[in-house]
C-alpha positions as a Markdown table, in Angstrom:
| # | Residue | x | y | z |
|---|---|---|---|---|
| 1 | Met | 199.9 | -11.7 | 148.3 |
| 2 | Lys | 202.2 | -9.5 | 146.3 |
| 3 | Phe | 200.1 | -10.0 | 143.2 |
| 4 | Trp | 196.9 | -8.8 | 145.0 |
| 5 | Arg | 198.7 | -5.7 | 146.3 |
| 6 | Trp | 199.7 | -5.1 | 142.7 |
| 7 | Val | 196.0 | -5.5 | 141.6 |
| 8 | Tyr | 194.9 | -3.1 | 144.3 |
| 9 | Gln | 197.6 | -0.7 | 143.3 |
| 10 | Trp | 196.3 | -0.6 | 139.7 |
| 11 | Lys | 192.6 | -0.8 | 140.6 |
| 12 | Trp | 192.0 | 2.4 | 138.6 |
| 13 | Thr | 192.5 | 0.4 | 135.4 |
| 14 | Trp | 189.3 | -1.6 | 136.3 |
| 15 | Tyr | 187.4 | 1.6 | 136.8 |
| 16 | Ala | 188.7 | 3.0 | 133.5 |
| 17 | Thr | 187.9 | -0.2 | 131.7 |
| 18 | Ala | 184.3 | -0.2 | 133.0 |
| 19 | Tyr | 183.9 | 3.5 | 132.2 |
| 20 | Leu | 185.1 | 3.0 | 128.6 |
| 21 | Phe | 182.8 | 0.0 | 128.3 |
| 22 | Cys | 179.8 | 2.1 | 129.4 |
| 23 | Ile | 180.8 | 4.9 | 127.0 |
| 24 | Met | 181.1 | 2.4 | 124.1 |
| 25 | Met | 177.6 | 1.0 | 124.9 |
| 26 | Met | 176.2 | 4.6 | 125.2 |
| 27 | Ser | 177.9 | 5.4 | 121.8 |
| 28 | Trp | 176.3 | 2.3 | 120.3 |
| 29 | Val | 172.9 | 3.3 | 121.5 |
| 30 | Ile | 173.3 | 6.9 | 120.3 |
| 31 | Thr | 174.5 | 5.7 | 116.9 |
| 32 | Met | 171.7 | 3.2 | 116.5 |
| 33 | Leu | 169.2 | 6.0 | 117.3 |
| 34 | Ala | 170.9 | 8.3 | 114.8 |
| 35 | Gln | 170.7 | 5.5 | 112.2 |
| 36 | Gly | 167.1 | 4.9 | 112.9 |
| 37 | Leu | 166.2 | 8.6 | 112.7 |
| 38 | Ser | 168.2 | 8.9 | 109.5 |
| 39 | Trp | 166.4 | 5.9 | 108.0 |
| 40 | Leu | 163.0 | 7.2 | 109.1 |
| 41 | Tyr | 163.4 | 10.8 | 107.9 |
| 42 | Phe | 165.8 | 10.5 | 105.0 |
| 43 | Gly | 165.4 | 7.0 | 103.8 |
| 44 | Glu | 169.1 | 6.1 | 104.0 |
| 45 | Gln | 171.7 | 5.2 | 106.5 |
| 46 | Leu | 174.4 | 7.5 | 107.8 |
| 47 | Pro | 177.9 | 7.0 | 106.4 |
| 48 | Val | 180.5 | 5.1 | 108.4 |
| 49 | Trp | 182.7 | 8.1 | 108.8 |
| 50 | Phe | 179.9 | 10.0 | 110.5 |
| 51 | Met | 179.2 | 7.1 | 112.9 |
| 52 | Phe | 183.0 | 7.0 | 113.7 |
| 53 | Phe | 182.9 | 10.7 | 114.4 |
| 54 | Ile | 180.0 | 10.3 | 116.9 |
| 55 | Trp | 182.0 | 7.5 | 118.6 |
| 56 | Met | 185.1 | 9.7 | 118.8 |
| 57 | Leu | 183.1 | 12.5 | 120.5 |
| 58 | Trp | 182.8 | 10.1 | 123.5 |
| 59 | Val | 186.1 | 8.2 | 123.3 |
| 60 | Val | 188.6 | 11.1 | 122.8 |
| 61 | Pro | 187.5 | 13.1 | 125.9 |
| 62 | Thr | 187.6 | 9.9 | 127.9 |
| 63 | Phe | 191.2 | 9.1 | 127.0 |
| 64 | Leu | 192.2 | 12.7 | 127.5 |
| 65 | Tyr | 190.7 | 12.6 | 131.0 |
| 66 | Ile | 192.6 | 9.4 | 131.8 |
| 67 | Ile | 195.9 | 10.7 | 130.4 |
| 68 | Tyr | 195.8 | 14.1 | 132.0 |
| 69 | His | 194.0 | 13.6 | 135.3 |
| 70 | Tyr | 195.6 | 10.4 | 136.4 |
| 71 | Asp | 198.7 | 11.0 | 138.5 |
| 72 | Arg | 200.7 | 7.9 | 139.3 |
| 73 | Asn | 202.9 | 9.8 | 141.8 |
| 74 | Gln | 199.9 | 10.2 | 144.1 |
| 75 | Ile | 199.5 | 6.4 | 144.3 |
| 76 | Lys | 203.3 | 6.1 | 144.8 |
| 77 | Asp | 203.2 | 8.5 | 147.7 |
| 78 | Lys | 200.1 | 6.9 | 149.3 |
| 79 | Tyr | 201.5 | 3.4 | 149.3 |
| 80 | Ala | 205.2 | 4.0 | 149.6 |
| 81 | Thr | 205.2 | 3.1 | 153.2 |
| 82 | Gln | 203.5 | -0.2 | 152.7 |
| 83 | Gly | 206.5 | -2.1 | 151.4 |
| 84 | Leu | 205.4 | -2.2 | 147.7 |
| 85 | Asp | 208.2 | -2.6 | 145.2 |
| 86 | Trp | 208.5 | 0.2 | 142.7 |
């Protein structure tokens, strides 16, 4: 049972993983649309560095949100009385 309490304690990681997966899929769709429009209007594909730049526009703010807005001390205080080992 200690394992499941640990999983519940770190459940935010599942949300963050799902959120990152959705962002990666959205980035893929956006980049494919950009490639299609580039091919349609200019007759050539966009360079790889540009596609990476578009992906970073989604990923960097996400990691910054996770890093700066997640406060582990709140979870510590909330579950400190339930006998969890820190």
